[in-house]
N, C-alpha and C positions, 0 to 999 in steps of 0.2 A: 624184604629187601633191607640189607644193612646200610646204615649211614655212619660214616666216621667223620669226626671233627678235628681240625687242626686249629689250635687256639693260641692266642698271646694274652698273657696276664701282665698287668703292671703291678709290681710288688713293691710296696713302700715300707721301708724299715722304720723302726721307732726313732732313729736319728734323722729321718726325712729322706734318706738316700732312696732313689727310685731305680729299679731294674726291671727288665722284661724276663718273663719265663715262657717258653714255648713248649707245647705238648700236643699229644693227640689222644682221642678217646672215642668210644662209641656211645657215650652218654655224657654230653657236655654239662647238663645241670648237675648231675651227681658228682662229676669230677671237680667242677668249680666249688661245690660245697666241701668236698674233701680238702681241697687246698685251703679254703677259708677256715675250716674247723681244725687244721693242723694234722690231718691224717693223709694228706697228699704228699707231694714231693718235699724232701727235707729242706730244699731251697726256700720254700714258702712258709715253713714253720716259724712261729713266733714273730711274724711280721705284723706291723700295725694295720695295714690295709692291703687288700688284694682285689684288684678290679679287672674284670673281663673286658679287654679292649678290642679284640678282633677274633673272628673265626671264619673258617671255610669249611665246606662240606665235600666229602668224597664218598664214592660208591663202594670202595674196597679199602681194606687195611693197608695194603701195599702202597697204594698211591698216597694215603694219608701219611704214612711213615716217611715216604720220599720227600713229601712237601715239608714235613716237620723238620727233617735234617737240612733241607735247603734253607728254610727260614732261620734256623739256628746258626747258619754261616753269615747271615746278614749283620751288618753293622747296626749300631743303635740308631743311627740316622736312617738307614734303610727300613728298619722296623717301624720307626715313627712315620715315614712316608707311606708305608703299606697301611697303617692304621688310619692316617689322614685320607688316603684315597677313598676309603669306605665312608668316612664322615662327609667328604666333599660330595659323594654321590647322593647322600641323604638330603643335603641342603638344597 
């Protein structure tokens, strides 16, 4: 059975500016390392710090792609609230 992940990274530039990057993959660990090592998306290359802040799992690629596109339309505030919702569940 395949598992796909939709994830949000917090990308911190050398000047301290923070942005979110949203993507999907079938291997979260590998993809996170690609982003951190500069071999992932161009958006993440040369950044000071890249942190995995959130992820969801899906049973097929189509669902993961749909959710990725949905999250990409979220405002910065909505993405923060999504991340916070998981943190609040852990507490």
